[in-house]
KEBA-361170 format. One record per residue (C-alpha): x, y, z. Coordinates in steps of 0.25 Angstrom, whole numbers, plus 5000, padded with zeros to 4 digits. Layout:
# KEBA-361170
SITE     xx     yy     zz
SITE      X      Y      Z
...
# end
This chain:
# KEBA-361170
SITE     xx     yy     zz
SITE   4758   5000   4922
SITE   4754   5004   4908
SITE   4763   5000   4896
SITE   4777   5006   4897
SITE   4789   5005   4888
SITE   4797   4992   4891
SITE   4808   4993   4901
SITE   4819   4991   4890
SITE   4813   5003   4882
SITE   4812   5012   4894
SITE   4827   5009   4897
SITE   4831   5013   4883
SITE   4823   5026   4883
SITE   4829   5039   4887
SITE   4822   5047   4899
SITE   4822   5061   4903
SITE   4824   5061   4918
SITE   4820   5073   4927
SITE   4818   5076   4942
SITE   4806   5081   4949
SITE   4805   5082   4965
SITE   4818   5074   4966
SITE   4812   5062   4958
SITE   4817   5058   4944
SITE   4807   5056   4933
SITE   4809   5052   4918
SITE   4801   5053   4905
SITE   4806   5048   4891
SITE   4816   5057   4885
SITE   4809   5057   4872
SITE   4797   5064   4878
SITE   4805   5076   4882
SITE   4804   5088   4873
SITE   4812   5098   4881
SITE   4815   5103   4895
SITE   4813   5117   4900
SITE   4815   5124   4913
SITE   4802   5126   4920
SITE   4795   5139   4915
SITE   4783   5146   4921
SITE   4770   5138   4919
SITE   4756   5143   4917
SITE   4745   5136   4924
SITE   4732   5132   4917
SITE   4719   5129   4923
SITE   4717   5116   4915
SITE   4730   5109   4917
SITE   4730   5095   4923
SITE   4735   5092   4937
SITE   4749   5089   4933
SITE   4751   5102   4924
SITE   4757   5113   4932
SITE   4757   5123   4920
SITE   4760   5126   4906
SITE   4771   5134   4899
SITE   4773   5139   4885
SITE   4784   5132   4877
SITE   4786   5139   4864
SITE   4771   5141   4862
SITE   4766   5127   4867
SITE   4760   5126   4881
SITE   4767   5115   4889
SITE   4760   5109   4901
SITE   4769   5106   4912
SITE   4767   5094   4922
SITE   4772   5092   4936
SITE   4772   5077   4939
SITE   4774   5080   4953
SITE   4759   5084   4953
SITE   4755   5070   4948
SITE   4764   5063   4957
SITE   4759   5071   4969
SITE   4773   5076   4972
SITE   4777   5090   4978
SITE   4779   5101   4968
SITE   4789   5111   4974
SITE   4790   5125   4968
SITE   4795   5125   4954
SITE   4809   5130   4952
SITE   4816   5136   4940
SITE   4825   5124   4940
SITE   4813   5115   4936
SITE   4810   5111   4922
SITE   4800   5106   4912
SITE   4802   5093   4903
SITE   4793   5095   4891
SITE   4788   5082   4886
SITE   4781   5078   4873
SITE   4771   5066   4874
SITE   4761   5063   4864
SITE   4761   5076   4857
SITE   4759   5083   4871
SITE   4770   5092   4877
SITE   4771   5094   4892
SITE   4781   5097   4903
SITE   4785   5090   4916
SITE   4791   5098   4927
SITE   4805   5094   4932
SITE   4814   5098   4942
SITE   4827   5094   4935
SITE   4830   5086   4922
SITE   4840   5074   4925
SITE   4843   5065   4913
SITE   4840   5060   4900
SITE   4843   5045   4901
SITE   4840   5031   4899
SITE   4836   5023   4912
SITE   4845   5013   4919
SITE   4832   5005   4922
SITE   4817   5006   4921
SITE   4807   5000   4931
SITE   4792   4999   4930
SITE   4788   4996   4945
SITE   4773   4996   4947
SITE   4775   4998   4962
SITE   4782   5011   4960
SITE   4774   5017   4949
SITE   4759   5011   4950
SITE   4757   5023   4960
SITE   4745   5032   4962
SITE   4750   5041   4951
SITE   4749   5030   4941
SITE   4736   5025   4946
SITE   4723   5026   4937
SITE   4731   5033   4926
SITE   4731   5028   4911
SITE   4746   5027   4911
SITE   4756   5028   4923
SITE   4763   5041   4925
SITE   4775   5033   4930
SITE   4781   5022   4921
SITE   4792   5017   4930
SITE   4806   5021   4935
SITE   4819   5023   4928
SITE   4833   5021   4935
SITE   4844   5030   4931
SITE   4857   5032   4938
SITE   4851   5027   4951
SITE   4839   5036   4950
SITE   4825   5031   4949
SITE   4817   5039   4939
SITE   4802   5039   4937
SITE   4798   5037   4923
SITE   4786   5046   4920
SITE   4775   5042   4910
SITE   4774   5056   4902
SITE   4762   5052   4893
SITE   4754   5048   4905
SITE   4758   5061   4913
SITE   4753   5069   4900
SITE   4740   5060   4899
SITE   4737   5062   4914
SITE   4739   5077   4913
SITE   4730   5078   4901
SITE   4719   5070   4908
SITE   4719   5076   4922
SITE   4711   5088   4926
SITE   4718   5100   4933
SITE   4722   5098   4947
SITE   4714   5105   4958
SITE   4724   5104   4969
SITE   4731   5117   4966
SITE   4744   5111   4969
SITE   4751   5117   4957
SITE   4743   5128   4953
SITE   4754   5138   4956
SITE   4765   5134   4946
SITE   4775   5143   4954
SITE   4772   5138   4968
SITE   4783   5143   4976
SITE   4793   5145   4965
SITE   4802   5157   4969
SITE   4801   5170   4961
SITE   4814   5168   4953
SITE   4810   5154   4948
SITE   4796   5160   4944
SITE   4803   5171   4936
SITE   4811   5160   4929
SITE   4799   5152   4926
SITE   4792   5164   4919
SITE   4805   5167   4911
SITE   4806   5152   4906
SITE   4791   5152   4902
SITE   4793   5164   4893
SITE   4806   5158   4887
SITE   4799   5145   4884
SITE   4787   5152   4878
SITE   4794   5161   4868
SITE   4805   5151   4865
SITE   4806   5149   4850
SITE   4797   5137   4846
SITE   4804   5125   4840
SITE   4795   5121   4829
SITE   4806   5113   4822
SITE   4813   5106   4834
SITE   4823   5099   4825
SITE   4830   5112   4823
SITE   4833   5114   4838
SITE   4844   5108   4846
SITE   4841   5100   4858
SITE   4852   5103   4869
SITE   4854   5098   4883
SITE   4858   5109   4892
SITE   4870   5105   4901
SITE   4878   5113   4911
SITE   4893   5113   4913
SITE   4900   5122   4923
SITE   4888   5131   4924
SITE   4888   5133   4908
SITE   4877   5128   4899
SITE   4879   5119   4887
SITE   4870   5113   4877
SITE   4872   5098   4872
SITE   4865   5093   4860
SITE   4854   5083   4865
SITE   4856   5074   4853
SITE   4870   5071   4858
SITE   4865   5067   4872
SITE   4861   5053   4875
SITE   4857   5056   4890
SITE   4860   5064   4902
SITE   4865   5056   4914
SITE   4869   5057   4928
SITE   4884   5054   4931
SITE   4887   5042   4940
SITE   4901   5037   4943
SITE   4912   5041   4934
SITE   4923   5032   4931
SITE   4936   5039   4927
SITE   4943   5035   4914
SITE   4958   5036   4915
SITE   4967   5043   4904
SITE   4956   5052   4899
SITE   4955   5067   4897
SITE   4950   5076   4909
SITE   4936   5078   4903
SITE   4933   5062   4903
SITE   4927   5061   4917
SITE   4926   5046   4916
SITE   4915   5035   4912
SITE   4900   5034   4917
SITE   4892   5021   4917
SITE   4879   5025   4911
SITE   4870   5013   4911
SITE   4881   5004   4907
SITE   4887   5013   4897
SITE   4901   5019   4900
SITE   4901   5034   4896
SITE   4912   5043   4896
SITE   4910   5056   4904
SITE   4916   5069   4898
SITE   4917   5082   4905
SITE   4915   5093   4894
SITE   4921   5104   4903
SITE   4935   5100   4899
SITE   4931   5100   4884
SITE   4924   5114   4884
SITE   4934   5121   4893
SITE   4925   5121   4906
SITE   4931   5119   4920
SITE   4930   5105   4925
SITE   4920   5101   4936
SITE   4918   5089   4944
SITE   4906   5080   4941
SITE   4895   5083   4950
SITE   4884   5075   4956
SITE   4873   5081   4946
SITE   4882   5081   4934
SITE   4876   5075   4921
SITE   4882   5066   4910
SITE   4877   5070   4896
SITE   4878   5057   4888
SITE   4881   5059   4874
SITE   4876   5051   4862
SITE   4887   5044   4855
SITE   4887   5035   4842
SITE   4899   5027   4848
SITE   4902   5019   4860
SITE   4909   5031   4867
SITE   4898   5036   4877
SITE   4901   5050   4883
SITE   4894   5059   4893
SITE   4897   5073   4896
SITE   4897   5078   4910
SITE   4888   5090   4913
SITE   4884   5098   4925
SITE   4869   5098   4922
SITE   4859   5095   4911
SITE   4849   5107   4911
SITE   4839   5104   4900
SITE   4837   5101   4886
SITE   4834   5113   4876
SITE   4831   5115   4862
SITE   4838   5126   4855
SITE   4838   5133   4841
SITE   4852   5131   4835
SITE   4851   5145   4830
SITE   4852   5150   4845
SITE   4866   5143   4846
SITE   4877   5153   4844
SITE   4892   5150   4841
SITE   4901   5151   4853
SITE   4909   5164   4855
SITE   4922   5164   4848
SITE   4929   5166   4862
SITE   4923   5152   4867
SITE   4924   5144   4854
SITE   4939   5142   4854
SITE   4939   5137   4868
SITE   4928   5127   4869
SITE   4920   5130   4856
SITE   4924   5117   4850
SITE   4914   5109   4858
SITE   4904   5120   4859
SITE   4894   5123   4847
SITE   4888   5136   4852
SITE   4880   5143   4863
SITE   4866   5148   4865
SITE   4858   5155   4876
SITE   4851   5146   4886
SITE   4842   5153   4896
SITE   4851   5164   4901
SITE   4864   5156   4899
SITE   4873   5152   4888
SITE   4872   5138   4883
SITE   4884   5132   4875
SITE   4882   5120   4865
SITE   4892   5108   4867
SITE   4896   5100   4854
SITE   4895   5086   4860
SITE   4900   5079   4847
SITE   4912   5087   4847
SITE   4915   5085   4862
SITE   4914   5070   4860
SITE   4922   5070   4847
SITE   4933   5080   4852
SITE   4932   5080   4867
SITE   4944   5070   4869
SITE   4934   5059   4874
SITE   4945   5048   4873
SITE   4952   5040   4883
SITE   4967   5041   4883
SITE   4972   5026   4883
SITE   4986   5030   4885
SITE   4989   5029   4900
# end
């Protein structure tokens, strides 16, 4: 193996976890610039074997890699549910195809096992494409070496097997129409010359409705394991989670923002909130969709009919694709959401 971060350093580092072909992969979270749904890609005659195409992201051409080609895995037809993680490495920007975004989290453990990762895909390369494995909530996650993936794509000649020359493959016509629409939106979307003026939001779903959460307030996204009930607490306190030895109170926001209650599902997520005190809190959501960057000027106040009901915890709304996205005030939810345990039995 080439030089890699120490195991201790790798444990402390946040990772962006995604799924592809039912395998789990991770890259360092600080490399991720944004996540978009998969748009229509344009083929170029001079791209490397790993690059399936490029798309125009606000005036910049973004090459998109599919690591399944490098790892000699099957590439099923692309679907509208697929996405692209945009990475920034050494001044270069490129995308990775993903089937689903899973978590932003730290690892429970990190292993560097030469028997597993000194395989043919790492042989005779200046740097290994796989750095090791992470474990998180009983999942084994392969850690990708993003700089090595980029170097290999830059150094290698175009492939001649024709395996990915048709980006659409057998994609159905409905998905192809969606890809084309997304490409147009990404091409003409307003450029963010001053990113500091934009708001980073995690898009989450509750009861089929879309909400935006300020990413600065989020520590990580996590799967939900065993929930231990807490006696004498309000209905929206679901119980406690043990997240790598830290006890976290799990809160259901539906009660607070006047949505009907729902049972915790197998694929529900916990949004762990940054907190300056010792009281760790996570919010229950149905799904974490993606991370977006929005111009605050596109956020409008809530309608007067909505504001008196749940507007206390909602800061505004905006259009998200063809839906309405409502912004949650996590600070106010934590401050005034009655996140207390009644000690009187």
